[in-house]
ZAMI-63531 format. One line per 4 residues: for each residue z, y, x of N, C-alpha, C. Coordinates in pm, whole numbers, plus 50000, padded with zeros to 5 digits. Atoms other than C-alpha are relative to their C-alpha. Example, Ala and Ser with C-alpha at 12.3 -4.5 7.8 and 13.67 -1.06 7.14 Angstrom:
! ZAMI-63531
50000:49881:50089:50780:49550:51230:50000:50120:50090; 49994:49881:49918:50714:49894:51367:50073:50109:49923
This chain:
! ZAMI-63531
49915:50117:49977:75914:71373:08908:50026:49930:49867; 49973:50075:50122:75955:71094:08652:50148:49969:49989; 49865:50044:50028:76295:71040:08496:49988:49878:49909; 50020:50121:50076:76290:70679:08382:50100:49992:49885
49915:50020:50116:76421:70621:08031:50044:49855:49992; 49946:50135:50018:76585:70307:07894:49889:49896:50002; 50111:50095:50004:76250:70136:07826:49940:49980:50139; 50056:50009:49865:76115:70217:08172:50091:49917:50091
49904:50075:49920:76432:70087:08337:50000:49853:49963; 50003:50139:50046:76417:69772:08123:49878:49927:50054; 50123:50060:49945:76059:69708:08240:50021:49962:50147; 49978:50027:49858:76160:69735:08606:50097:49883:50019
49902:50109:49990:76465:69511:08558:49936:49867:49963; 50066:50124:50044:76255:69253:08369:49907:49946:50108; 50091:50044:49893:75999:69242:08651:50077:49936:50114; 49918:50056:49892:76272:69182:08910:50057:49864:49960
49939:50127:50045:76443:68910:08702:49896:49890:49993; 50107:50101:50009:76115:68729:08629:49958:49954:50139; 50040:50036:49864:76024:68740:08997:50104:49907:50065; 49894:50083:49943:76361:68597:09104:49997:49860:49941
50002:50132:50066:76342:68316:08846:49877:49920:50042; 50124:50071:49966:75980:68230:08931:50004:49946:50142; 49998:50047:49861:76032:68212:09306:50111:49897:50023; 49895:50102:49991:76357:68016:09261:49947:49866:49952
50061:50124:50052:76170:67760:09050:49902:49942:50102; 50096:50047:49901:75897:67742:09313:50069:49939:50120; 49924:50054:49887:76156:67684:09587:50047:49858:49971; 49952:50134:50037:76302:67389:09400:49883:49902:49993
50117:50088:50014:75956:67248:09325:49945:49958:50136; 50052:50030:49866:75855:67267:09693:50108:49950:50094; 49886:50034:49916:76191:67142:09817:49968:49888:50099; 50017:50102:49896:76211:66932:10131:50065:49869:49956
49948:50131:50040:76260:66559:10078:50049:49918:50119; 49951:50066:49879:76334:66459:10439:50060:50105:50092; 49942:49907:49904:76531:66611:10725:49891:50069:50080; 50110:49942:49925:76204:66664:10912:49935:50115:49925
50056:49891:50080:76065:66872:10626:50097:50116:49990; 49899:49896:50014:76393:67061:10590:50007:50084:50127; 49979:49928:49873:76421:67152:10960:49871:50060:50056; 50123:49954:49934:76058:67182:11079:49877:49985:49911
50111:50006:50096:75844:67155:10762:49905:49884:50028; 50083:50115:49969:75722:66814:10876:49897:50027:50109; 50095:49957:49896:75540:66993:11162:49857:50000:49948; 50132:50001:50063:75247:67050:10929:49959:50136:49944
50029:49868:50057:75248:67424:10855:49885:50068:50075; 50109:49925:49935:74932:67631:10923:50054:50120:50078; 49957:49889:49914:74954:67901:11189:50017:50129:49920; 49992:49877:50078:74889:68181:10936:50126:50006:49916
49879:50005:50082:75175:68069:10711:50123:50032:50085; 49887:49974:49910:75417:68068:11005:50000:50146:50044; 50011:49860:49957:75288:68407:11122:50055:50095:49894; 49953:49914:50109:75359:68561:10782:50152:49993:49989
49854:50013:50001:75714:68420:10788:50063:50081:50113; 49946:49928:49885:75774:68563:11136:49997:50152:49975; 50014:49856:50027:75644:68906:11037:50099:50044:49892; 49915:49961:50112:75838:68912:10710:50147:50002:50039
49860:50004:49960:76164:68818:10875:50038:50124:50080; 49965:49886:49915:76149:69097:11131:49974:50134:49931; 50016:49877:50077:76034:69354:10874:50062:49975:49863; 49927:50024:50123:76299:69293:10612:50033:50130:49930
49965:49882:50079:76457:69533:10367:50061:50110:50087; 49936:49900:49914:76667:69703:10636:49898:50073:50086; 50103:49937:49918:76366:69763:10860:49906:50086:49915; 50091:49926:50088:76151:69876:10568:50057:50137:49966
49936:49874:50036:76395:70142:10453:50044:50077:50125; 49946:49937:49880:76546:70209:10797:49895:50071:50084; 50106:49936:49921:76215:70286:10971:49956:50131:49936; 50035:49877:50068:76119:70540:10707:50111:50105:50011
49887:49909:49985:76466:70691:10726:50000:50066:50137; 50003:49946:49864:76438:70731:11103:49880:50093:50019; 50119:49915:49989:76084:70873:11076:50021:50135:49932; 49966:49875:50067:76218:71137:10838:50064:50098:50098
49928:49916:49904:76430:71264:11128:49922:50024:50129; 50055:49990:49863:76232:71194:11446:49847:49997:50004; 50146:50006:50001:75868:71157:11338:49947:49858:49996; 50065:50131:50013:75616:70875:11324:50033:49908:50117
49958:50083:49887:75750:70756:11661:50105:49897:49959; 49905:50100:50049:76014:70572:11456:49932:49865:49978; 50075:50125:50014:75737:70314:11410:50024:49905:50117; 49969:50085:49884:75836:70187:11756:50104:49894:49967
49896:50098:50034:76131:70011:11593:49939:49871:49947; 50070:50119:50049:75881:69772:11429:49891:49957:50098; 50099:50035:49897:75607:69791:11695:50067:49918:50110; 49925:50080:49901:75878:69653:11927:49993:49852:49966
50013:50140:50041:75861:69332:11722:49861:49948:50032; 50137:50040:49967:75483:69325:11771:49989:49967:50148; 50001:50025:49855:75530:69352:12149:50075:49871:50031; 49922:50121:49977:75797:69083:12137:49925:49874:49962
50077:50117:50043:75577:68841:11941:49884:49972:50096; 50110:50016:49906:75287:68904:12180:50048:49932:50128; 49946:50058:49877:75498:68826:12488:50049:49857:49976; 49951:50134:50033:75659:68528:12315:49885:49901:49989
50116:50088:50013:75319:68385:12229:49936:49969:50134; 50065:50019:49871:75184:68433:12581:50082:49915:50096; 49918:50060:49895:75481:68300:12777:50098:49892:49955; 49890:50087:50040:75713:68090:12561:49967:49902:49889
50017:50080:50122:75576:67949:12234:49959:49856:50028; 50046:50136:49971:75389:67650:12377:50108:49917:50067; 49895:50073:49928:75674:67556:12609:50108:49951:49903; 49898:50038:50095:75925:67557:12327:49950:49889:49908
50054:50102:50091:75699:67356:12097:49992:49864:50069; 50018:50126:49927:75623:67093:12362:50132:49938:50043; 49870:50055:49962:75993:67055:12443:50051:49900:49896; 49955:50089:50106:76034:66873:12110:50124:50050:49929
49879:49945:50061:76335:67090:12023:49965:50101:49892; 50020:49897:50100:76370:67308:11716:50121:50093:49992; 49890:49904:49987:76691:67487:11820:49996:50059:50140; 49998:49936:49868:76725:67736:12106:50106:49934:50088
49895:50065:49922:77045:67560:12212:49951:49867:50057; 50055:50126:49950:76861:67226:12239:49905:50022:50115; 50091:49968:49891:76596:67387:12456:50077:50037:50126; 49917:49963:49884:76861:67541:12683:50066:49876:50059
49935:50122:49952:77031:67200:12704:49909:49921:50093; 50093:50071:49912:76717:67055:12862:49999:50059:50140; 49996:49934:49870:76760:67306:13143:50139:49997:50063; 49866:49977:49946:77137:67339:13176:50106:49902:49950
49903:50099:50042:77308:67053:12990:50075:50032:49873; 49935:49997:50130:77537:66994:12694:50096:50118:49983; 49902:49891:50013:77808:67252:12767:49929:50133:49974; 50078:49877:50021:77553:67534:12794:49943:50001:49858
50055:50011:50136:77398:67408:12471:50101:50046:49895; 49898:49965:50098:77726:67442:12280:50037:50147:50008; 49971:49857:49985:77793:67787:12424:49891:50084:49933; 50111:49928:50062:77447:67907:12321:50006:49989:49849
49995:50022:50144:77486:67754:11977:50109:50085:49935; 49890:49921:50055:77823:67922:11920:49966:50149:49998; 50039:49859:49994:77691:68262:12034:49897:50032:49892; 50106:49975:50097:77383:68229:11813:50051:49995:49856
49945:50009:50136:77577:68119:11503:50078:50127:49967; 49922:49878:50020:77814:68413:11544:49909:50120:49979; 50091:49885:50010:77530:68661:11599:49925:49999:49867; 50078:50007:50123:77325:68537:11304:50086:50017:49876
49910:49979:50114:77626:68533:11074:50020:50149:49975; 49985:49855:50015:77677:68904:11142:49870:50061:49946; 50128:49953:50052:77305:68961:11085:49994:49981:49849; 50010:50026:50144:77331:68799:10743:50102:50077:49918
49908:49911:50072:77638:68999:10648:49929:50132:49970; 50077:49877:50021:77418:69304:10697:49891:49982:49895; 50103:50028:50100:77138:69144:10496:50058:49993:49859; 49937:50012:50132:77377:69064:10210:50039:50136:49945
49957:49868:50048:77512:69418:10194:49880:50084:49959; 50118:49922:50037:77169:69582:10200:49934:49942:49875; 50055:50063:50120:77046:69328:09945:50081:50030:49876; 49913:49972:50115:77347:69380:09720:49987:50144:49955
50014:49859:50036:77304:69757:09736:49873:50022:49918; 50126:49983:50072:76940:69732:09624:50007:49935:49862; 49997:50072:50126:77003:69472:09354:50097:50065:49901; 49904:49934:50089:77308:69655:09216:49938:50124:49936
50067:49881:50053:77095:69968:09175:49897:49962:49894; 50108:50039:50091:76808:69785:09007:50055:49936:49872; 49951:50076:50115:77006:69553:08779:50119:50066:49931; 49888:49925:50060:77281:69808:08704:50127:49915:49994
49876:50078:49991:77563:69575:08817:50078:50052:50120; 49919:49953:49889:77850:69634:09059:49964:49924:50128; 50038:50056:49870:77825:69553:09431:50042:49854:50016; 49964:50142:49986:78028:69224:09425:49910:49907:49920
50088:50083:50082:77816:69088:09140:49862:49988:50064; 50131:50002:49934:77496:69187:09322:50002:49913:50125; 49988:50084:49880:77621:69018:09641:49999:49852:49963; 49999:50139:50046:77688:68698:09448:49861:49956:49956
50139:50031:50039:77337:68711:09296:49915:49976:50124; 50074:50017:49874:77194:68755:09647:50031:49865:50062; 49960:50127:49940:77393:68456:09771:49943:49881:49922; 50047:50112:50082:77295:68230:09479:49850:49979:50018
50146:50012:49994:76922:68304:09488:49954:49958:50139; 50045:50034:49864:76882:68293:09866:50042:49859:50038; 49954:50136:49968:77088:67972:09888:49911:49897:49931; 50096:50090:50066:76859:67807:09631:49873:49990:50084
50123:50000:49920:76564:67911:09848:50010:49904:50119; 49999:50076:49875:76683:67752:10172:50081:49871:49993; 49916:50119:50002:76955:67498:10082:49928:49882:49935; 50076:50106:50065:76727:67301:09851:49858:49990:50055
50139:50001:49954:76392:67403:09987:49982:49966:50146; 50018:50019:49857:76449:67397:10363:49883:50082:50052; 50106:49921:49939:76187:67533:10601:49867:49985:49927; 50126:50023:50071:75900:67375:10408:49986:50096:49882
50005:49913:50117:75985:67567:10091:50001:50147:50040; 49988:49860:49957:76085:67889:10270:49866:50051:50052; 50129:49958:49946:75750:67899:10451:49903:50041:49890; 50102:49975:50102:75537:67880:10138:50044:50105:49898
49953:49895:50092:75756:68094:09911:49988:50137:50067; 50014:49874:49927:75746:68358:10184:49859:50058:49987; 50136:49949:50022:75369:68384:10128:50000:50094:49879; 49992:49915:50119:75444:68522:09780:50082:50126:50028
49917:49885:49966:75725:68743:09908:49922:50103:50081; 50071:49911:49909:75504:68886:10181:49884:50071:49931; 50110:49938:50075:75208:68947:09952:50052:50115:49914; 49941:49895:50083:75430:69144:09715:50047:50116:50086
49952:49895:49910:75585:69332:10007:49886:50089:50048; 50115:49924:49949:75246:69437:10149:49939:50086:49889; 50052:49923:50114:75123:69542:09804:50092:50120:49972; 49904:49894:50025:75442:69744:09756:49989:50113:50101
50015:49897:49896:75405:69925:10090:49868:50075:49981; 50130:49937:50024:75038:69989:10011:50007:50102:49887; 49984:49907:50112:75130:70149:09679:50075:50125:50044; 49921:49887:49952:75390:70368:09848:49917:50094:50085
50083:49916:49912:75145:70490:10113:49896:50076:49917; 50101:49936:50086:74879:70562:09849:50061:50116:49921; 49934:49894:50077:75123:70763:09635:50039:50116:50094; 49956:49897:49906:75261:70948:09940:49883:50088:50046
50115:49924:49950:74919:71049:10077:49931:50077:49887; 50055:49926:50114:74802:71149:09728:50079:50127:49978; 49914:49884:50022:75097:71384:09705:49989:50101:50114; 50009:49906:49886:75055:71532:10056:49860:50057:50018
50139:49957:49980:74677:71570:10030:49940:49943:50126; 50050:50062:49878:74626:71342:10329:50089:50031:50119; 49922:49981:49878:74748:71353:10688:49984:50141:50057; 50030:49870:49938:74581:71680:10796:50098:50111:49961
49905:49893:50036:74807:71915:10592:50136:49983:50069; 49871:50022:49933:75115:71751:10748:49991:50037:50147; 50017:49970:49857:74981:71778:11104:49997:50150:50024; 50017:49856:49979:74899:72146:11060:50126:50081:49972
49884:49920:50041:75232:72254:10911:50135:49948:50050; 49873:50055:49955:75502:72024:11056:50018:50019:50150; 49978:49991:49856:75665:72048:11401:49919:49893:50074; 50093:50086:49926:75445:71889:11667:50056:49861:50026
49943:50130:49961:75689:71610:11755:49990:49895:49889; 50011:50098:50108:75642:71448:11413:49876:49910:50016; 50121:50082:49983:75304:71315:11533:49971:49969:50148; 50016:50040:49860:75365:71243:11904:50050:49857:50018
49966:50142:49978:75418:70898:12059:50150:49976:50008; 49856:50020:49987:75788:70957:12127:50082:50089:49906; 49930:49920:50099:75875:71216:11860:50122:50069:50057; 49874:49944:49953:76234:71334:11890:50086:49894:50066
49927:50109:49936:76332:71005:12052:49991:50012:50151; 50007:50009:49855:76416:70957:12417:49931:49871:50041; 50063:50122:49950:76227:70706:12628:50098:49885:50010; 49898:50105:49991:76554:70519:12676:50023:49930:49869
49981:50059:50133:76591:70465:12302:49885:49906:49967; 50116:50085:50027:76238:70331:12266:50004:49876:50088; 49989:50115:49909:76289:70110:12571:50103:49901:49953; 49895:50090:50050:76612:69972:12427:49953:49925:49876
50055:50068:50118:76436:69896:12098:49909:49886:50042; 50096:50103:49957:76161:69705:12278:50071:49884:50068; 49929:50105:49927:76394:69516:12511:50085:49917:49904; 49912:50072:50091:76641:69430:12236:49925:49913:49902
50076:50076:50100:76383:69322:11981:49924:49885:50064; 50072:50107:49931:76169:69126:12227:50096:49891:50044; 49901:50099:49958:76479:68958:12365:50050:49916:49884; 49954:50074:50118:76596:68865:12016:49894:49901:49954
50108:50090:50041:76255:68715:11936:49995:49876:50089; 50008:50112:49907:76262:68497:12246:50110:49896:49979; 49888:50094:50006:76596:68339:12163:50052:49973:49860; 49943:50015:50133:76658:68369:11788:49960:49868:49936
50020:50134:50053:76696:68038:11612:49889:49992:49897; 50101:50016:50106:76478:68108:11308:49858:50016:50053; 50132:49991:49939:76186:68205:11535:49961:49865:50060; 50024:50131:49939:76216:67880:11731:49970:49896:49893
50014:50099:50107:76251:67681:11411:49868:50017:49926; 50125:49975:50072:75954:67846:11244:49880:49947:50078; 50115:50047:49923:75709:67778:11530:50003:49849:50020; 49991:50146:49990:75840:67421:11548:49935:49931:49881
50068:50056:50117:75685:67372:11204:49850:49998:50013; 50145:49997:49981:75336:67424:11348:49944:49861:50027; 50065:50130:49982:75082:67143:11378:49981:49965:50146; 50022:50024:49857:75041:67185:11755:50056:50117:50079
49955:49891:49916:75151:67394:12050:49908:50120:49994; 50096:49891:50008:74833:67597:12024:50017:50078:49869; 49974:49933:50128:74903:67670:11655:50128:50082:50007; 49875:49926:49984:75257:67775:11748:49972:50132:50071
50036:49879:49926:75111:68022:11997:49921:50096:49913; 50082:49914:50086:74852:68151:11750:50085:50071:49895; 49918:49941:50106:75117:68212:11485:50073:50123:50049; 49929:49884:49948:75310:68449:11710:49904:50116:50028
50098:49895:49973:74995:68639:11809:49953:50065:49869; 50037:49944:50131:74895:68679:11443:50114:50088:49948; 49885:49921:50044:75248:68799:11364:50003:50134:50072; 50003:49875:49923:75215:69058:11642:49900:50098:49940
50104:49913:50059:74895:69191:11484:50042:50052:49863; 49960:49960:50135:75044:69200:11133:50105:50110:50002; 49890:49903:49996:75342:69411:11242:49953:50143:50020; 50041:49865:49960:75143:69708:11374:49965:50089:49881
50031:49910:50112:74985:69848:11052:50119:50026:49908; 49883:49978:50085:75308:69797:10859:50094:50099:50067; 49916:49905:49926:75501:69981:11133:49952:50143:49980; 50057:49866:50015:75266:70279:11113:50013:50051:49857
49987:49961:50141:75275:70279:10732:50141:50046:49969; 49861:49963:50027:75656:70290:10725:50034:50133:50067; 49978:49872:49933:75661:70571:10981:49936:50115:49924; 50072:49897:50075:75405:70765:10780:50073:50037:49871
49924:49972:50123:75615:70731:10464:50117:50094:50028; 49888:49913:49965:75914:70888:10638:49957:50142:50028; 50052:49867:49969:75708:71178:10770:49952:50069:49871; 50046:49943:50126:75548:71230:10427:50117:50050:49915
49882:49959:50076:75892:71242:10266:50059:50129:50056; 49949:49878:49938:76002:71506:10516:49913:50120:49964; 50095:49894:50036:75690:71712:10437:50019:50044:49854; 49993:49971:50144:75735:71687:10060:50141:50036:49953
49862:49984:50047:76114:71672:10022:50093:50024:50119; 49926:49980:49875:76269:71828:10333:50151:50005:49984; 49855:49984:50019:76615:71870:10177:50072:49873:49956; 49932:50124:50040:76682:71509:10072:50064:49934:50122
49944:50079:49890:76888:71266:10279:49894:49901:50048; 50101:50089:49943:76679:71052:10515:50002:49861:49940; 49988:50133:50059:76809:70735:10349:49904:49982:49883; 50085:50008:50120:76594:70820:10045:49854:50030:50031
50138:49967:49962:76273:70881:10242:49899:49907:49935; 50090:50094:50066:76116:70567:10097:50026:49993:49849; 49976:50011:50145:76292:70531:09758:49958:50122:49919; 50033:49880:50075:76211:70891:09664:49865:49989:49930
50134:50011:50058:75850:70793:09596:49999:49914:49873; 49992:50080:50123:75962:70546:09326:50007:50090:49877; 49984:49909:50113:76039:70846:09110:49871:50077:49969; 50125:49926:50019:75680:70969:09135:49883:49905:49967
50103:50095:50045:75494:70668:08993:50042:49942:49867; 49966:50055:50131:75475:70493:08659:50089:49877:50013; 49902:50109:49992:75730:70220:08573:49944:49868:50053; 50057:50128:49953:75493:69928:08641:49985:50002:50151
50014:49989:49854:75405:70049:08991:50137:50005:50067; 49864:49993:49947:75770:70134:09052:50065:49862:49998; 49946:50136:50006:75861:69783:08939:49945:49911:50109; 50061:50081:49893:75615:69626:09184:50063:50035:50134
49939:49959:49874:75758:69831:09472:50144:49951:50008; 49862:50048:50002:76113:69743:09368:50005:49850:50026; 50007:50145:49976:76021:69374:09355:49970:49972:50147; 50033:50022:49859:75874:69409:09705:50123:50016:50089
49876:49984:49924:76210:69534:09835:50092:49880:49980; 49920:50119:50028:76388:69246:09663:49945:49879:50077; 50063:50109:49926:76138:69005:09820:50039:50006:50148; 49961:49983:49860:76218:69148:10165:50142:49950:50024
49861:50042:49987:76587:69084:10106:50010:49848:50008; 49985:50145:50006:76545:68718:10016:49934:49929:50118; 50060:50058:49879:76310:68645:10308:50100:50007:50115; 49907:49981:49889:76563:68788:10553:50121:49908:49989
49879:50080:50018:76867:68614:10407:49970:49852:50016; 50030:50143:50000:76700:68275:10363:49971:49947:50139; 50037:50050:49868:76552:68244:10711:50118:50000:50096; 49883:49995:49911:76870:68353:10890:50100:49891:49962
49906:50102:50045:77090:68123:10678:49951:49860:50037; 50057:50128:49962:76854:67831:10739:50020:49975:50150; 49981:50013:49856:76878:67896:11113:50145:49964:50033; 49859:50030:49976:77260:67894:11104:50031:49855:49963
49975:50136:50045:77270:67571:10904:49940:49897:50096; 50066:50093:49908:77026:67403:11143:50079:49984:50129; 49920:50007:49878:77239:67490:11446:50127:49919:49977; 49877:50074:50030:77555:67358:11280:49971:49851:49991
50033:50142:50019:77386:67032:11180:49957:49936:50132; 50058:50061:49881:77192:66968:11501:50098:49992:50116; 49915:49993:49881:77456:67071:11755:50142:49951:49979; 49861:50038:50023:77783:66979:11586:50014:49878:49907
49983:50110:50095:77746:66748:11284:49936:49870:50049; 50070:50122:49960:77486:66500:11411:50063:49934:50123; 49936:50066:49884:77643:66441:11758:50136:49938:49967; 49865:50050:50032:77985:66390:11598:49995:49878:49909
49996:50105:50102:77895:66162:11304:49885:49901:50007; 50114:50091:49988:77560:66002:11399:49954:49946:49864; 50030:50046:50136:77448:65989:11033:49861:49935:49990; 50134:50047:50032:77155:65804:10881:49918:50120:49954
50082:49887:50046:76857:66026:10788:50037:50048:49860; 49966:49962:50137:76960:66018:10422:50131:50079:49996; 49870:49932:49997:77321:66116:10495:49987:50136:50070; 50019:49873:49930:77203:66385:10736:49941:50106:49907
50061:49906:50093:76984:66545:10469:50101:50047:49896; 49899:49964:50100:77267:66534:10213:50103:50095:50061; 49901:49914:49933:77514:66683:10463:49941:50137:50030; 50066:49873:49970:77261:66949:10558:50001:50092:49879
49999:49918:50122:77240:67066:10198:50140:50056:49974; 49864:49952:50024:77620:67087:10167:50039:50107:50102; 49972:49900:49896:77651:67272:10498:49925:50130:49968; 50078:49882:50037:77376:67507:10378:50067:50080:49889
49929:49930:50106:77575:67587:10066:50114:50084:50055; 49890:49926:49937:77872:67688:10280:49947:50121:50075; 50061:49892:49923:77651:67895:10510:49950:50111:49907; 50055:49902:50092:77492:68064:10209:50105:50090:49938
49896:49922:50068:77820:68178:10056:50104:50060:50094; 49901:49950:49904:78029:68240:10370:49993:50152:50021; 50005:49854:49977:77898:68598:10426:50065:50082:49888; 49937:49925:50109:78041:68697:10086:50141:50044:50036
49863:49965:49960:78389:68696:10240:50000:50133:50073; 50007:49879:49918:78287:68966:10486:49940:50116:49922; 50064:49895:50080:78066:69157:10243:50102:50065:49908; 49909:49949:50103:78343:69191:09987:50130:50056:50058
49869:49963:49950:78645:69233:10210:50001:50069:50137; 50001:49941:49867:78539:69341:10558:49867:50070:50023; 50130:49935:49987:78242:69578:10516:49978:50067:50135; 50018:49931:49873:78311:69753:10848:49939:49911:50108
50062:50089:49902:78183:69447:11031:49852:50033:50020; 50142:49963:49987:77835:69589:10969:49974:50089:50121; 50018:49915:49882:77895:69827:11258:49953:49917:50120; 50040:50088:49889:77830:69525:11483:49858:49944:49983
50127:50065:50033:77491:69444:11325:49897:50007:50113; 50103:49988:49896:77261:69583:11596:50045:49934:50129; 49944:50064:49882:77492:69442:11863:49955:49854:50011; 50041:50140:49995:77374:69092:11767:49871:49982:50079
50122:50013:49920:77036:69162:11928:50033:49994:50149; 49959:50005:49861:77211:69225:12257:50055:49862:50035; 49948:50135:49977:77396:68893:12223:49886:49901:50019; 50113:50093:49991:77067:68712:12168:49916:50026:50125
50073:49968:49878:76908:68895:12461:50058:49927:50120; 49940:50072:49887:77159:68736:12700:49952:49855:50005; 50051:50138:50006:77045:68392:12582:49857:49994:50053; 50138:49995:49954:76683:68490:12643:49991:50008:50151
50004:49983:49854:76750:68601:13001:50033:49868:50070; 49960:50128:49939:76927:68274:13086:49890:49896:49984; 50105:50099:50026:76653:68063:12925:49876:50027:50086; 50120:49967:49922:76367:68249:13098:50020:49979:50148
49975:50027:49857:76532:68228:13439:49995:49851:50028; 50008:50144:49981:76566:67854:13392:49858:49949:50002; 50139:50043:50008:76195:67826:13309:49919:50048:50120; 50091:49939:49903:76032:68064:13555:50060:50017:50139
49935:49992:49869:76289:68072:13837:50086:49875:50017; 49927:50126:49999:76386:67705:13881:50111:49991:50104; 49890:49997:49903:76606:67790:14179:50133:50023:49928; 49879:49972:50077:76855:67915:13916:50018:49893:49893
49993:50114:50091:76908:67571:13765:50141:49947:49984; 49860:50045:50004:77287:67550:13787:50059:50017:49860; 49932:49992:50130:77472:67468:13465:50118:50094:50010; 49886:49910:49982:77775:67646:13607:49957:50147:49994
50050:49863:50001:77571:67962:13666:49957:50045:49861; 50048:49965:50134:77414:67951:13320:50116:50025:49906; 49885:49984:50089:77747:67905:13141:50076:50127:50035; 49931:49878:49957:77913:68179:13351:49923:50124:49955
50083:49885:50040:77619:68412:13278:50012:50027:49851; 49989:49983:50145:77637:68351:12903:50134:50059:49960; 49865:49956:50038:78013:68400:12882:50028:50142:50050; 49967:49870:49942:78049:68695:13121:49909:50111:49946
50091:49898:50054:77738:68875:12992:50037:50037:49857; 49957:49971:50137:77860:68842:12633:50123:50090:50000; 49879:49916:49990:78198:68987:12733:49963:50141:50046; 50038:49869:49946:78040:69268:12939:49926:50084:49897
50076:49928:50102:77797:69361:12661:50091:50045:49887; 49906:49966:50108:78076:69354:12402:50086:50119:50039; 49914:49891:49954:78302:69578:12609:49920:50131:50007; 50082:49880:49988:78017:69820:12679:49970:50059:49862
50027:49955:50137:77933:69836:12308:50123:50067:49939; 49877:49947:50057:78296:69894:12210:50040:50133:50065; 49975:49872:49931:78319:70175:12469:49897:50105:49964; 50102:49907:50050:78024:70339:12290:49901:50041:50110
50106:49981:49900:77771:70298:12574:50030:50112:50101; 49964:49899:49899:77933:70487:12866:49880:50044:50083; 50102:49940:49913:77716:70715:13084:49862:50006:49933; 50127:49994:50071:77449:70709:12814:49912:49877:50020
50075:50123:49976:77342:70356:12915:50018:49908:49879; 49993:50083:50119:77259:70148:12607:50047:49860:50035; 49948:50135:49975:77436:69812:12575:49890:49897:50015; 50112:50092:49981:77092:69647:12559:49968:49980:50148
50030:50012:49857:77042:69722:12928:50107:49918:50071; 49894:50085:49945:77380:69562:13006:49971:49854:49968; 50034:50137:50041:77275:69255:12809:49883:49945:50080; 50116:50041:49921:76952:69245:13009:50039:49970:50145
49971:50010:49857:77103:69291:13356:50115:49904:50032; 49879:50075:49968:77441:69115:13335:49977:49851:50023; 50017:50143:49975:77329:68750:13296:49922:49971:50127; 50078:50019:49878:77071:68783:13571:50087:50023:50123
49912:49969:49887:77327:68941:13803:50101:49888:50025; 49903:50109:49986:77584:68667:13734:49934:49876:50060; 50067:50120:49949:77331:68390:13800:49960:50017:50146; 50033:49975:49860:77219:68552:14127:50124:49987:50087
49875:50008:49922:77578:68591:14249:50047:49855:50011; 49957:50142:49998:77656:68230:14151:49919:49920:50102; 50085:50071:49904:77360:68105:14358:50034:50038:50144; 49963:49956:49865:77468:68312:14657:50132:49938:50044
49869:50057:49967:77824:68180:14640:49992:49848:50010; 50011:50146:50004:77728:67822:14557:49853:49961:50015; 50141:50037:49980:77389:67740:14715:49969:49865:49937; 50041:50123:50068:77192:67466:14544:50014:49879:50089
49990:50129:49930:77269:67109:14646:49931:49895:49914; 50069:50102:50079:77098:66784:14539:50072:49961:49873; 49925:50040:50120:77377:66712:14293:50032:50114:49907; 49962:49882:50077:77399:67064:14157:49896:50037:49896
50092:49974:50111:77142:67030:13883:50081:50006:49871; 49934:49996:50129:77220:67060:13517:50054:49863:49963; 49942:50125:50047:77429:66795:13340:49899:49937:49906; 50119:50035:50078:77111:66628:13224:50028:49901:49890
50013:50086:50116:77102:66491:12878:49861:50022:49944; 50129:49954:50051:76747:66622:12854:49912:49891:49941; 50090:50099:50058:76552:66299:12805:50041:49957:49861; 49959:50046:50132:76767:66184:12517:49995:50113:49898
50011:49888:50092:76774:66534:12371:49858:50015:49949; 50140:49987:50040:76397:66556:12373:49959:49888:49907; 50035:50114:50085:76370:66208:12225:50057:50018:49860; 49939:49980:50131:76615:66293:11948:49925:50103:49919
50074:49894:50070:76423:66607:11867:49868:49949:49946; 50131:50049:50044:76092:66424:11849:50012:49907:49879; 49981:50085:50118:76244:66189:11590:49996:50081:49871; 50007:49918:50120:76241:66488:11355:49858:50018:49951
50142:49981:50039:75856:66476:11341:49976:49945:49860
């Protein structure tokens, strides 16, 4: 094991600082100059670029470390936590991507409004902003923990650094800049994971020694996990993909509906090898260092490589942090601007872009309040996927089951399902039923009951503002 001295540590810190400064400069240089570029990258991004952004967002720092940590305990089956994203992207590409792109909307709330009207739109927007804010609190804390360790600063200082750098990325750059800077982030991330796998397998002597000496479940499809857990991962992650704002916004930057579809299918393919690599790292750590805490299943290998390689891997973790924070913050800012600021003030394009940057600054620094003073809010982090799943169920029923086209039913489903899922989560999943299944079933059940009580009538369609909504969205081209 290497014990890094002062010079080695200085090399790693210098690599991280140079990387942060270089990508920040690139973000400013590629900054968006119009609202269309800020929100949807001028609808000119290649499918591969969008695919890399989608993959990088769902395999952020928490997933990178968390999957290896889980694999340390349950086996390579922990890879399902990331393979679930692959399944979600595949289904999204096959059934939803083209429809969303052709709707002309770049927010999930705007798309729902075309089916159910303005009130449903505002409810969806509020739920999504709340869910994504909690997601970013988690991203800030995990980012601050990593940066504080690398730069040898305290947690509040590291959180402020995370906020400043990520806000530069998205507040000045917008989606156009985030897309292209993510190419660099993702390249570094993949190189970092590759180095880790190479070092791990060099130390274990390959996979065969592990298979022959470890308990059998470490290399089975379900490991020490129950089928219900894997099912909840798939349902929750796929549901989040279908309704999460930054996914909708990213594919809206594509050149065509077909490119939007291709980007999600490419993202699905990219997730699989990374999922297996992260699972393998956790299993390798268990084989080599069975007495360490699972949290260190991935970081432990940093101590078994030279400072330059360790610096590259550390930079890859930092890159994961900034991708996650930037895309989620951009999504929150877009919802605030599109659903609340623009309808209220009807600004000119120039004023809208200026206001968007100021709103983005607020969004970028707001999570610091919770990171520094209310850290226990992180317990709600995974719950946000359940919240987003309720939105997905309502949206899909509106698309594929047009009989359920009542605005009243949609709003009731969103509100009651959110309450039911929240209560179930707070009760710690009674009867062993995961809150994800409540989030899946509750909105559908509410909409069915509403239709039975209030059968459809000619006047019982949604409060249509759809034509003007679609037209407004297309003006962002």
